[in-house]
SERO-4910 file (N, C-alpha, C, O; in steps of 0.05 Angstrom, whole numbers):
BEGIN
 pado doro    nc1    nc2    nc3   cac1   cac2   cac3    cc1    cc2    cc3    oc1    oc2    oc3
  Met    A  -1162    889    565  -1165    866    548  -1149    860    522  -1140    876    505
  Ile    A  -1149    830    525  -1126    826    507  -1144    824    486  -1168    819    489
  Asn    A  -1127    830    457  -1129    833    425  -1133    806    428  -1118    790    438
  Lys    A  -1165    802    413  -1166    770    402  -1153    769    381  -1156    746    372
  Lys    A  -1135    786    359  -1121    777    347  -1088    772    351  -1069    765    336
  Lys    A  -1093    781    385  -1061    771    388  -1064    745    402  -1046    728    397
  Ile    A  -1087    738    422  -1093    715    425  -1093    692    403  -1086    669    409
  Gly    A  -1103    698    379  -1107    683    358  -1074    676    345  -1072    653    339
  Ala    A  -1059    685    343  -1026    690    331  -1009    672    361   -991    656    359
  Leu    A  -1019    679    380  -1008    656    403  -1015    630    404  -1001    613    414
  Ile    A  -1036    627    396  -1055    609    394  -1040    585    367  -1031    563    373
  Leu    A  -1040    596    343  -1029    591    321  -1000    582    327   -992    560    319
  Ala    A   -982    601    341   -952    600    346   -950    573    358   -937    553    350
  Gly    A   -966    575    382   -968    551    401   -969    518    381   -952    499    381
  Thr    A   -995    522    368   -999    496    350   -978    488    337   -971    465    339
  Met    A   -961    509    320   -943    500    298   -912    485    316   -896    468    307
  Leu    A   -911    499    339   -887    493    363   -896    461    368   -880    443    364
  Leu    A   -914    458    373   -921    431    380   -918    412    363   -910    389    368
  Ser    A   -929    426    330   -934    406    307   -897    395    300   -889    372    292
  Met    A   -883    417    305   -852    410    292   -841    399    313   -820    389    306
  Gly    A   -846    396    344   -840    371    356   -846    345    349   -828    328    345
  Thr    A   -863    342    349   -880    313    342   -867    309    316   -855    288    313
  Thr    A   -866    325    298   -854    320    277   -826    305    275   -819    282    270
  Ala    A   -813    329    283   -782    320    293   -782    298    304   -762    285    296
  Phe    A   -799    282    325   -797    258    337   -794    235    322   -779    216    323
  Ala    A   -819    247    304   -823    216    290   -804    209    266   -801    186    258
  Ala    A   -792    230    255   -769    233    243   -750    216    248   -736    202    233
  Gly    A   -751    219    274   -716    206    293   -720    184    292   -703    168    287
  Glu    A   -751    177    298   -753    146    303   -755    132    272   -745    109    270
  Ser    A   -766    144    248   -766    134    231   -735    124    214   -732    110    194
  Thr    A   -718    138    228   -686    142    219   -673    125    234   -648    126    233
  Thr    A   -689     99    254   -671     89    267   -669     59    249   -687     41    248
  Pro    A   -646     58    238   -638     31    216   -642      7    231   -631     -1    252
  Asn    A   -658     -2    220   -674    -34    219   -660    -50    207   -657    -49    182
  Val    A   -646    -70    228   -620    -85    212   -639   -120    209   -631   -142    201
  Asn    A   -664   -112    220   -679   -151    210   -681   -153    184   -685   -135    168
  Gln    A   -679   -171    181   -678   -186    152   -698   -212    157   -686   -233    164
  Asn    A   -721   -213    155   -733   -236    159   -728   -246    186   -727   -270    181
  Gly    A   -724   -244    208   -721   -254    231   -686   -257    240   -676   -264    262
  Gln    A   -673   -247    213   -648   -251    218   -627   -223    221   -638   -202    220
  Val    A   -603   -223    224   -584   -198    229   -562   -211    210   -547   -229    216
  Pro    A   -563   -197    187   -535   -201    168   -508   -189    181   -510   -169    196
  Ile    A   -487   -199    176   -463   -192    178   -442   -191    160   -444   -209    144
  Thr    A   -423   -175    156   -409   -174    134   -374   -168    147   -367   -150    162
  Lys    A   -356   -192    132   -339   -196    142   -314   -189    119   -310   -206    101
  Lys    A   -302   -172    120   -278   -152    103   -254   -162    113   -248   -165    137
  Phe    A   -233   -172     87   -207   -187    102   -190   -170     82   -193   -171     57
  Glu    A   -170   -151     96   -156   -136     74   -126   -138     73   -112   -138     94
  Met    A   -118   -140     53    -87   -145     59    -76   -117     33    -90   -101     20
  Ala    A    -45   -122     34    -29   -108     16    -25   -125    -12    -28   -149    -10
  Asp    A    -20   -115    -35    -21   -115    -60     10   -128    -57     29   -117    -48
  Gly    A      8   -156    -66     38   -167    -61     32   -195    -44     54   -206    -40
  Leu    A     17   -205    -36      5   -218    -13    -10   -235    -26    -25   -230    -44
  Thr    A     -5   -260    -15    -23   -285    -28    -47   -288     -1    -41   -286     23
  Thr    A    -71   -291    -10    -88   -293     12    -90   -322     26    -93   -343     13
  Pro    A    -89   -321     54    -81   -349     69   -118   -357     68   -138   -345     64
  Ala    A   -110   -383     75   -129   -405     87   -140   -390    108   -121   -384    124
  Ala    A   -164   -379    115   -176   -369    142   -203   -375    148   -221   -378    131
  Thr    A   -206   -376    172   -236   -380    183   -239   -361    208   -223   -363    227
  Phe    A   -262   -340    206   -267   -329    222   -290   -331    241   -312   -329    228
  Lys    A   -294   -335    271   -317   -341    280   -325   -309    296   -311   -289    299
  Phe    A   -344   -312    300   -370   -294    319   -385   -303    342   -387   -327    348
  Thr    A   -397   -283    358   -411   -286    379   -432   -269    382   -432   -246    375
  Ala    A   -453   -285    393   -474   -266    395   -486   -269    431   -506   -283    436
  Thr    A   -475   -257    447   -481   -262    477   -505   -252    490   -506   -228    491
  Ser    A   -525   -265    502   -553   -254    510   -541   -238    530   -521   -246    542
  Gln    A   -557   -204    537   -554   -196    559   -581   -193    577   -584   -176    595
  Thr    A   -608   -218    567   -629   -217    578   -637   -240    579   -642   -258    563
  Pro    A   -640   -239    608   -654   -266    621   -678   -282    596   -698   -269    591
  Gly    A   -677   -303    587   -697   -317    577   -699   -306    542   -719   -305    528
  Ala    A   -677   -300    536   -669   -291    513   -664   -319    495   -654   -340    505
  Leu    A   -672   -318    467   -666   -345    457   -640   -346    445   -633   -328    430
  Pro    A   -626   -367    449   -591   -373    436   -596   -360    409   -617   -359    395
  Ala    A   -572   -349    405   -562   -343    377   -535   -354    365   -513   -353    375
  Thr    A   -542   -365    341   -524   -372    334   -509   -358    305   -525   -345    292
  Ile    A   -484   -359    296   -468   -345    274   -456   -364    260   -441   -380    272
  Ala    A   -461   -365    231   -442   -386    225   -423   -372    209   -427   -352    195
  Asp    A   -399   -386    213   -369   -381    204   -361   -368    179   -375   -375    160
  Val    A   -343   -352    173   -338   -338    149   -313   -351    138   -296   -346    156
  Ser    A   -303   -362    121   -285   -374    107   -278   -361     79   -291   -354     60
  Phe    A   -247   -361     87   -228   -352     57   -211   -379     49   -207   -396     66
  Thr    A   -207   -380     33   -189   -401     16   -166   -393      9   -164   -371     -2
  Glu    A   -145   -407     14   -113   -400      1   -111   -393    -27   -120   -406    -46
  Gly    A    -96   -365    -28   -102   -361    -60   -123   -339    -67   -116   -318    -79
  Gln    A   -154   -344    -57   -173   -330    -59   -163   -301    -71   -143   -291    -60
  Thr    A   -175   -286    -91   -169   -266   -101   -196   -243    -94   -220   -248    -93
  Gly    A   -180   -212    -89   -204   -195    -75   -205   -174    -92   -188   -174   -110
  Thr    A   -217   -161    -91   -222   -126   -104   -201   -107    -94   -197   -105    -69
  Leu    A   -187    -93   -113   -172    -83   -110   -183    -52   -101   -198    -45   -120
  Lys    A   -182    -32    -81   -194    -23    -70   -181      3    -62   -174      1    -38
  Gly    A   -175     24    -69   -154     44    -70   -131     37    -68   -120     40    -90
  Glu    A   -110     25    -44    -81      7    -48    -84    -17    -37    -64    -31    -36
  Lys    A   -112    -27    -27   -108    -47    -13   -127    -64    -31   -142    -54    -47
  Tyr    A   -126    -98    -25   -140   -117    -35   -157   -119     -8   -151   -118     15
  Val    A   -187   -125    -23   -208   -132     -2   -227   -155     -1   -249   -153    -10
  Leu    A   -221   -174      8   -242   -198      5   -264   -196     27   -262   -193     51
  Glu    A   -285   -199     11   -317   -196     28   -330   -226     31   -330   -243     13
  Gly    A   -342   -229     63   -350   -251     63   -379   -243     80   -378   -223     93
  Thr    A   -402   -258     80   -429   -252     91   -435   -278    108   -434   -300     99
  Thr    A   -442   -271    133   -457   -292    145   -481   -275    163   -485   -251    159
  Ala    A   -498   -293    186   -517   -274    199   -522   -289    222   -520   -314    223
  Ile    A   -531   -272    242   -546   -279    267   -569   -293    265   -585   -275    260
  Ser    A   -583   -314    266   -606   -334    273   -613   -332    300   -596   -342    315
  Phe    A   -633   -323    310   -647   -344    337   -661   -368    333   -677   -375    315
  Gln    A   -654   -379    351   -665   -411    353   -694   -413    374   -694   -412    399
  Gly    A   -709   -416    363   -736   -425    385   -756   -410    382   -758   -400    360
  Thr    A   -774   -405    401   -798   -385    399   -794   -367    422   -788   -377    444
  Trp    A   -796   -341    417   -795   -318    434   -816   -336    460   -835   -352    458
  Pro    A   -802   -326    482   -821   -328    511   -846   -311    515   -867   -317    526
  His    A   -840   -289    505   -862   -265    512   -855   -240    496   -834   -240    484
  Ala    A   -872   -219    493   -868   -187    479   -842   -181    502   -838   -191    524
  Gly    A   -828   -162    487   -811   -144    500   -784   -136    481   -785   -130    457
  Glu    A   -760   -136    497   -728   -121    482   -721   -141    490   -727   -148    513
  Tyr    A   -705   -157    474   -679   -174    481   -649   -165    471   -643   -156    449
  Val    A   -632   -169    494   -607   -148    479   -588   -171    484   -589   -188    503
  Tyr    A   -570   -170    462   -548   -188    453   -524   -170    449   -531   -148    441
  Thr    A   -499   -172    452   -478   -165    451   -459   -185    433   -451   -209    436
  Val    A   -453   -164    410   -447   -186    379   -411   -178    382   -401   -156    390
  Thr    A   -397   -201    375   -365   -192    372   -358   -212    361   -374   -231    361
  Glu    A   -327   -216    345   -316   -229    329   -293   -244    350   -280   -229    365
  Lys    A   -289   -264    350   -280   -284    363   -236   -272    364   -223   -265    344
  Gln    A   -228   -272    390   -200   -265    384   -182   -288    379   -171   -300    397
  Glu    A   -179   -293    355   -156   -316    356   -124   -313    351   -114   -293    359
  Ser    A   -110   -329    340    -80   -321    344    -74   -333    316    -57   -351    315
  Met    A    -84   -327    300    -75   -329    269    -50   -318    260    -50   -294    265
  Pro    A    -26   -326    248     -5   -305    246     -3   -285    228     -4   -293    205
  Asn    A     -1   -261    232      2   -237    215    -26   -226    214    -29   -203    206
  Val    A    -44   -239    219    -71   -224    225    -88   -205    252    -90   -213    276
  Thr    A    -94   -186    243   -103   -164    264   -137   -167    260   -150   -162    240
  Tyr    A   -148   -177    290   -169   -181    291   -190   -154    294   -183   -132    302
  Asp    A   -212   -160    287   -223   -133    295   -243   -133    326   -262   -147    334
  Ala    A   -234   -119    333   -245   -119    368   -272   -102    377   -281    -98    399
  Ser    A   -285    -94    345   -315    -80    352   -328    -92    367   -323   -116    371
  Ser    A   -350    -78    382   -367    -89    401   -408    -80    390   -417    -57    393
  Tyr    A   -416    -91    384   -446    -85    375   -470    -87    392   -479   -109    389
  Thr    A   -478    -79    401   -505    -76    423   -531    -84    398   -540    -69    381
  Leu    A   -538   -110    404   -568   -113    385   -588   -118    400   -588   -137    415
  Arg    A   -607   -100    397   -633    -99    405   -655   -114    392   -662   -103    371
  Val    A   -671   -137    398   -698   -148    388   -721   -138    396   -728   -143    419
  Tyr    A   -737   -123    381   -761   -115    393   -784   -146    388   -779   -160    369
  Val    A   -799   -151    400   -819   -170    403   -848   -169    411   -857   -169    434
  Ile    A   -858   -168    393   -886   -160    399   -904   -172    394   -901   -187    375
  Asn    A   -926   -172    403   -957   -190    399   -972   -185    369   -990   -170    363
  Gly    A   -962   -199    357   -972   -193    328  -1004   -206    320  -1020   -215    337
  Thr    A  -1008   -204    296  -1039   -218    294  -1032   -248    291  -1052   -260    297
  Asn    A  -1010   -267    284  -1008   -286    288   -999   -301    315   -997   -326    317
  Gly    A   -995   -284    335   -975   -289    360   -953   -269    359   -957   -246    351
  Leu    A   -926   -280    368   -911   -264    381   -895   -266    352   -897   -285    337
  Glu    A   -877   -242    345   -860   -235    323   -847   -208    324   -855   -187    335
  Val    A   -826   -212    311   -796   -186    315   -810   -173    299   -819   -183    278
  Glu    A   -814   -141    307   -822   -115    299   -802   -107    287   -804    -98    264
  Lys    A   -776   -108    303   -750    -96    287   -725    -99    300   -730   -105    323
  Ile    A   -704    -97    296   -680    -99    302   -660    -78    301   -654    -67    280
  Thr    A   -650    -72    322   -627    -48    322   -598    -59    322   -593    -82    327
  Ala    A   -585    -45    316   -554    -47    321   -539    -18    333   -540      5    324
  Gln    A   -528    -25    351   -513     -1    357   -481     -5    362   -473    -22    378
  Gly    A   -462     12    348   -434      8    349   -419     29    366   -435     39    383
  Ala    A   -399     38    368   -379     44    384   -392     80    382   -395     96    400
  Thr    A   -397     84    343   -401    116    335   -435    111    337   -447    127    322
  Gly    A   -451     98    349   -484    101    354   -493     77    334   -482     56    326
  Lys    A   -517     88    330   -542     70    307   -529     59    283   -526     77    267
  Thr    A   -523     42    276   -520     31    249   -531     20    235   -548      7    248
  Asp    A   -534     16    200   -546     -6    192   -531    -25    184   -542    -40    168
  Lys    A   -512    -28    189   -491    -58    181   -472    -64    202   -457    -46    210
  Ile    A   -473    -90    214   -457    -97    229   -433   -110    213   -436   -132    203
  Leu    A   -411    -97    211   -386   -103    196   -364   -100    221   -362    -82    238
  Phe    A   -341   -134    213   -315   -131    219   -296   -132    204   -300   -146    184
  Thr    A   -274   -121    204   -252   -125    179   -226   -128    197   -217   -115    216
  Asn    A   -219   -143    189   -186   -155    198   -169   -153    173   -175   -154    149
  Thr    A   -142   -148    185   -122   -145    163   -100   -167    170    -90   -174    192
  Tyr    A    -94   -176    144    -63   -191    144    -41   -173    132    -45   -155    115
  Ala    A    -19   -180    141      5   -167    144     31   -170    139     37   -179    161
  Lys    A     46   -170    130     77   -182    131     96   -163    124     98   -151    103
  Asn    A    115   -161    147    130   -136    143    169   -152    142    190   -142    151
  Asn    A    166   -175    128    193   -188    124    199   -191    100    216   -208     94
  Ala    A    189   -177     84    201   -177     51    230   -163     44    240   -142     53
  Thr    A    241   -181     26    274   -173     18    268   -156    -14    254   -162    -34
  Leu    A    283   -137     -8    288   -118    -37    321   -121    -48    340   -115    -33
  Thr    A    325   -129    -67    361   -129    -76    363   -116   -101    349   -120   -122
  Ile    A    384    -98    -96    388    -79   -123    415    -86   -130    434    -79   -115
  Glu    A    421   -100   -154    444    -98   -168    456    -96   -189    448   -106   -210
  Lys    A    489    -77   -186    502    -71   -210    516    -96   -220    522   -115   -206
  Asn    A    522    -93   -252    534   -111   -267    551    -83   -292    544    -60   -297
  Thr    A    566    -96   -298    580    -86   -317    589   -104   -344    595   -127   -339
  Thr    A    591    -95   -375    601   -118   -387    615   -102   -411    607    -79   -416
  Gly    A    632   -111   -425    653   -103   -445    679   -104   -450    688    -94   -429
  Thr    A    694   -109   -460    718   -118   -458    730   -100   -452    751   -110   -446
  Tyr    A    732    -71   -446    743    -48   -439    725    -37   -406    732    -19   -391
  Ala    A    704    -54   -404    688    -38   -380    708    -42   -356    723    -61   -353
  Asp    A    706    -21   -340    721    -14   -315    703    -18   -289    688     -2   -278
  Lys    A    714    -54   -282    702    -64   -262    699    -49   -230    683    -54   -212
  Thr    A    718    -32   -230    719    -18   -210    703     16   -204    707     34   -188
  Lys    A    688     13   -222    686     43   -231    656     41   -217    641     22   -218
  Glu    A    651     66   -202    628     71   -187    600     81   -202    601    100   -217
  Phe    A    576     67   -198    556     84   -222    538     94   -200    534     80   -180
  Asn    A    526    117   -203    504    138   -185    476    131   -188    464    138   -208
  Phe    A    463    118   -169    433    121   -165    419    142   -147    430    161   -137
  Glu    A    387    133   -144    378    145   -124    353    127   -122    339    120   -142
  Ile    A    350    121    -99    320     97    -92    301    119    -73    310    136    -58
  Thr    A    270    113    -78    256    126    -71    234    107    -64    224     91    -80
  Phe    A    226    110    -39    205     93    -22    174    101    -18    170    122     -6
  Thr    A    157     89    -27    123    100    -14    123     74      5    129     51     -3
  Lys    A    114     79     31    104     64     52     76     48     40     59     55     24
  Ser    A     81     22     56     49      6     48     38     21     57     45     41     70
  Pro    A      3      7     45    -20     22     61    -32     -2     83    -55     -5     92
  Met    A     -9    -18     88    -19    -34    105      9    -26    137     17    -41    154
  Ser    A     13     -8    133     46    -10    155     41     19    156     29     32    139
  Asp    A     54     33    186     66     57    189     91     61    185    101     82    193
  Gln    A    105     41    171    136     43    175    144     57    146    136     52    123
  Thr    A    164     75    156    160    105    135    204    108    132    218    124    119
  Ser    A    212     83    150    241     87    150    251     59    139    239     39    146
  Phe    A    272     58    121    281     32    105    306     29    109    318     49    106
  Thr    A    320      9    117    343      7    122    356    -12    107    346    -34    110
  Gly    A    381    -10     89    392    -28     66    419    -19     75    428      1     87
  Asn    A    433    -52     59    461    -50     62    481    -54     43    472    -70     26
  Ile    A    508    -46     39    520    -49      7    545    -62     22    563    -48     30
  Gly    A    545    -89     25    564    -98     51    555    -90     75    532    -92     84
  Ser    A    584    -78     90    579    -67    109    563    -39    119    555    -29    141
  Glu    A    563    -33     87    550     -5     89    533     -2     97    520    -22     92
  Ser    A    515     19    115    483     22    120    473     46     98    485     66     94
  Val    A    451     37     88    440     65     68    408     65     88    392     47     91
  Glu    A    409     89     97    384     95    112    362    107     89    372    123     74
  Cys    A    341    102     86    322    111     66    296    125     87    295    118    110
  Thr    A    273    146     75    261    154     79    236    151     65    241    154     41
  Ala    A    219    147     68    194    146     43    186    173     28    182    194     41
  Gly    A    184    172     10    179    200     -4    208    222     -9    205    245    -16
  Thr    A    233    210     -5    258    217      1    275    201    -23    280    177    -23
  Ala    A    282    221    -41    310    204    -62    328    202    -42    331    220    -25
  Lys    A    344    175    -43    364    172    -33    389    163    -48    391    139    -53
  Pro    A    404    175    -54    424    174    -74    445    147    -53    446    147    -29
  Phe    A    456    132    -69    476    113    -67    500    103    -94    492    110   -116
  Thr    A    516     94    -94    529     83   -112    534     60   -113    531     48    -91
  Leu    A    542     44   -136    545      6   -135    561      9   -163    556     19   -185
  Ala    A    582     -6   -152    606    -22   -177    597    -52   -180    584    -67   -166
  Asp    A    610    -52   -201    607    -80   -209    605   -105   -194    625   -110   -181
  Gly    A    584   -123   -192    577   -143   -169    569   -136   -148    564   -153   -131
  Glu    A    565   -106   -142    557   -101   -106    525   -103   -113    511   -105   -133
  Gln    A    520   -101    -88    486    -99    -81    480    -84    -59    493    -80    -38
  Leu    A    452    -72    -67    441    -64    -45    419    -80    -34    402    -85    -51
  Val    A    416    -89     -6    401   -103      4    384    -85     22    394    -67     35
  Phe    A    358    -90     22    340    -84     40    316   -110     56    296   -118     43
  Ser    A    321   -118     76    311   -133     90    290   -127    110    294   -107    123
  Asn    A    264   -141    115    249   -132    131    227   -117    128    211   -113    146
  Leu    A    226   -107    101    212    -89     88    173    -94     95    167   -118     97
  Pro    A    158    -80     97    128    -93     98    125    -94     66    130    -79     48
  Val    A    114   -117     67     95   -122     37     80   -100     23     63    -91     39
  Gly    A     79    -88      0     59    -76     -1     77    -40     -9     67    -19    -19
  Thr    A    103    -46      0    115    -21      3    116    -21    -31    110    -41    -44
  Thr    A    123     -1    -40    131      8    -72    156     36    -69    160     54    -53
  Tyr    A    167     27    -94    191     45   -100    201     46   -124    194     31   -141
  Val    A    221     65   -129    230     73   -159    259     77   -156    265     97   -143
  Val    A    278     60   -167    309     67   -170    318     73   -199    313     60   -219
  Lys    A    336     99   -198    346    110   -218    374    111   -224    388    125   -209
  Glu    A    386     98   -244    411    104   -249    413    135   -256    395    144   -270
  Leu    A    434    151   -248    430    180   -253    447    184   -286    466    169   -291
  Ala    A    439    203   -302    451    207   -327    483    213   -321    493    226   -303
  Ala    A    495    198   -342    530    205   -341    539    190   -369    535    168   -380
  Thr    A    555    216   -377    572    211   -403    593    198   -402    614    210   -406
  Asp    A    595    173   -398    615    153   -386    617    133   -406    625    111   -398
  Gly    A    612    136   -428    615    107   -447    607     82   -442    617     62   -453
  Tyr    A    583     82   -420    570     54   -416    533     69   -422    525     91   -414
  Thr    A    520     52   -434    493     42   -434    478     33   -420    473     10   -427
  Pro    A    468     39   -405    449     25   -380    427      5   -386    415     10   -407
  Ser    A    419    -15   -371    395    -33   -380    380    -35   -353    390    -23   -334
  Val    A    358    -50   -350    349    -51   -326    332    -74   -330    319    -77   -351
  Thr    A    331    -93   -309    308   -119   -306    304   -108   -282    321    -98   -266
  Val    A    268   -112   -280    255   -113   -250    237   -142   -247    219   -147   -263
  Ile    A    243   -157   -230    227   -180   -212    214   -170   -193    225   -160   -173
  Glu    A    189   -174   -196    165   -161   -169    155   -186   -158    139   -198   -173
  Asn    A    161   -196   -135    144   -219   -130    145   -238   -140    125   -253   -137
  Ile    A    166   -245   -156    178   -272   -171    169   -257   -198    188   -262   -213
  Thr    A    159   -247   -207    136   -245   -244    158   -220   -244    162   -204   -226
  Thr    A    175   -222   -275    193   -196   -284    171   -179   -296    156   -187   -314
  Thr    A    172   -156   -286    152   -135   -297    168   -112   -314    156    -95   -327
  Val    A    198   -113   -313    211    -96   -331    237   -115   -342    253   -124   -325
  Asn    A    239   -119   -366    254   -141   -384    274   -123   -396    269   -108   -415
  Asn    A    295   -125   -384    322   -114   -394    314    -88   -417    324    -85   -440
  Arg    A    298    -76   -405    289    -42   -416    319    -23   -420    333    -23   -400
  Thr    A    326    -12   -438    356      2   -441    351     31   -446    332     42   -458
  Ala    A    368     39   -437    370     79   -440    366     79   -470    370     59   -485
  Ala    A    358    103   -477    355    113   -505    382    116   -516    385    108   -539
  Gln    A    399    125   -506    421    126   -516    449    132   -490    443    141   -468
  Glu    A    471    126   -495    499    132   -477    483    162   -466    469    179   -479
  Gly    A    490    161   -442    489    187   -429    463    195   -413    462    214   -396
  Asp    A    438    175   -423    413    178   -415    409    169   -384    427    154   -377
  Ala    A    395    173   -370    390    167   -346    362    138   -345    345    137   -364
  Leu    A    361    123   -329    349    104   -331    338     95   -305    355     88   -288
  Asp    A    301     94   -298    291     80   -280    275     55   -281    276     42   -302
  Thr    A    264     49   -269    247     18   -259    216     23   -263    200      5   -265
  Leu    A    210     51   -266    184     55   -268    169     33   -290    179     31   -313
  Lys    A    152     22   -285    136      0   -296    109     21   -328    108     46   -329
  Glu    A     99      9   -340     86     14   -360     67     34   -346     58     28   -324
  Gly    A     61     56   -356     41     70   -344     53     93   -320     41    107   -304
  Glu    A     84     89   -324     95    105   -297     88     98   -269     93    114   -251
  Lys    A     75     72   -264     75     58   -245    101     41   -223    115     22   -228
  Lys    A    100     57   -201    120     41   -183    132     15   -180    123      2   -199
  Asn    A    146      3   -170    156    -22   -168    143    -29   -139    142    -14   -120
  Leu    A    133    -54   -140    123    -71   -112    141    -93   -102    151   -112   -114
  Val    A    145    -84    -72    153   -104    -58    132   -123    -46    117   -118    -27
  Gly    A    133   -152    -64    115   -177    -52    130   -192    -29    152   -187    -19
  Glu    A    115   -211    -23    123   -227    -10    153   -243    -18    170   -246     -1
  Tyr    A    157   -251    -42    170   -271    -51    195   -254    -66    204   -232    -60
  Glu    A    202   -269    -84    234   -248   -100    228   -221   -112    213   -220   -132
  Asn    A    239   -198   -100    241   -177   -112    275   -166   -115    291   -166    -97
  Lys    A    279   -161   -140    307   -153   -148    301   -141   -175    287   -143   -196
  Val    A    321   -126   -162    334    -99   -193    366   -109   -200    384   -114   -184
  Thr    A    364   -111   -228    385   -116   -243    399    -95   -267    396    -99   -291
  Phe    A    414    -76   -256    428    -54   -276    452    -61   -286    474    -63   -275
  Thr    A    445    -67   -314    476    -73   -332    482    -49   -347    465    -36   -360
  Asn    A    513    -42   -346    518    -20   -359    536    -36   -382    551    -54   -373
  Thr    A    535    -31   -407    548    -43   -429    565    -19   -441    554      2   -447
  His    A    600    -24   -443    610    -12   -443    620     -4   -480    633    -18   -496
  Gln    A    608     20   -482    616     26   -519    631     19   -532    629      3   -551
  Gly    A    655     35   -517    680     36   -541    709     28   -536    710     18   -514
  Gly    A    727     29   -545    757     21   -538    776     38   -530    797     44   -542
  Val    A    765     50   -499    777     65   -481    790     47   -465    782     27   -454
  Val    A    816     58   -466    832     37   -441    819     36   -416    812     56   -404
  Pro    A    815      9   -407    800      4   -378    807     28   -359    788     41   -351
  Thr    A    835     37   -350    837     47   -334    821     69   -339    807     75   -320
  Gly    A    818     86   -362    804    118   -367    822    136   -364    813    159   -362
  Ile    A    854    133   -364    867    143   -364    872    162   -388    875    186   -383
  Leu    A    874    152   -413    873    175   -437    848    190   -436    852    214   -438
  Met    A    822    182   -432    799    194   -433    806    221   -407    800    244   -414
  Asn    A    813    218   -390    817    234   -360    837    259   -361    837    280   -349
  Asn    A    862    243   -390    880    261   -390    886    273   -416    907    285   -421
  Leu    A    862    269   -434    865    273   -467    878    307   -463    899    315   -472
  Pro    A    857    325   -448    862    350   -448    891    367   -453    896    386   -468
  Phe    A    913    349   -431    931    356   -424    952    337   -451    972    345   -462
  Ile    A    940    316   -454    959    303   -477    962    319   -504    983    320   -516
  Leu    A    938    331   -513    931    345   -532    948    377   -523    950    386   -545
  Leu    A    955    388   -513    965    410   -506    999    398   -508   1016    414   -515
  Val    A   1006    377   -503   1030    375   -503   1040    369   -525   1061    377   -535
  Ala    A   1017    350   -537   1021    347   -566   1030    368   -584   1048    365   -600
  Val    A   1012    398   -580   1012    422   -596   1038    434   -587   1053    445   -603
  Ala    A   1045    433   -556   1074    444   -551   1095    430   -572   1107    440   -590
  Ile    A   1095    407   -565   1116    395   -581   1123    393   -615   1145    394   -626
  Val    A   1099    391   -624   1098    404   -658   1104    437   -652   1117    451   -668
  Ala    A   1096    445   -635   1100    479   -646   1137    484   -638   1150    501   -649
  Phe    A   1148    467   -620   1187    465   -612   1194    449   -635   1218    448   -638
  Val    A   1180    436   -652   1193    413   -668   1197    438   -693   1218    444   -703
  Ser    A   1167    450   -698   1171    465   -721   1192    494   -717   1208    499   -735
  Leu    A   1190    511   -693   1210    530   -687   1238    517   -695   1254    531   -708
  Ala    A   1246    493   -688   1272    483   -693   1275    476   -719   1297    469   -726
  Val    A   1256    477   -736   1258    464   -764   1266    496   -780   1285    503   -794
  Ile    A   1248    509   -771   1253    539   -780   1267    552   -777   1268    572   -793
  Lys    A   1290    548   -754   1309    558   -746   1337    550   -768   1354    563   -781
  Arg    A   1331    520   -763   1355    507   -779   1361    512   -807   1383    508   -818
  Arg    A   1335    524   -820   1339    532   -846   1349    556   -849   1361    563   -870
  Arg    A   1344    577   -823   1350    603   -828   1381    604   -825   1396    620   -836
  Thr    A   1387    581   -805   1422    581   -806   1429    567   -823   1454    571   -821
  Ser    A   1425    550   -841   1435    540   -866   1440    564   -886   1461    568   -896
  Gly    A   1416    581   -890   1412    595   -913   1435    620   -906   1443    635   -923
  Lys    A   1441    622   -884   1469    637   -884   1491    630   -892   1510    646   -890
***
């Protein structure tokens, strides 16, 4: 005969197991997001772009297509942004947000589940990438106290049930230009002298491009994001980069050199002067283009230009022959003085005899 205590323990265990299953089921149901707001379903529209771009005038449209016979027609108002509208800087992107809602027109024919597919219209605005996401919307209509009413509405996206219908579009341009120029001034400035530089790029948050090609005349300069690339410029020469993604950032540095020149730099970013004739502390110091707060320089959709000007400080001959051969000249001078001195001493000794 089975022990009564064992029977009691089995009954208790079974009861606990059933209770746990029932509780888990209830919890699962209660956590299903309900996107119903007074019979409507909100939609959030995000429009993202890199710093350095002007927001274009844009209108985005949506559709809610019924998958259930007899379902009410659904309408969604457009979301529009105006030219030049400012967004919020989030991380490395500017984000503009707009909202709209799905509305159902008329009276539900009967209680039941009504299914809709919600998408954004894929239009052809230049430089805009449209969100291809699709959401399945389920509207649950019940017989309420005062007739038919919406009990809840759920939305499901590619990753499962969600509490928000969100469409994100991006705006990007990849045709920006950056020019780096070298000038020299001073009565004795050597116009043929080459000065040493390096440039380091960081890719745009809106682009996967990590290689950038510039030209000094017919000479190509190949750069990789995150790697300092050396190059040289003489007076009047330019390093020009074309077809850069807007939002790309960079730093240019003129390397230290004790050559009798003091460098200064002016930076124009997206037609705005952000560094104005900043000069190295003294001749021989390196000079970079970083902005206040050690911020990198931005490539915008408009003019982007860096101008380094090196001012010659002294009266060295333009060719630089004197400075380059000074040690040799000094040795020759010492030798001549020594030779003359020996000759004089020898003559005196000879005269004394």
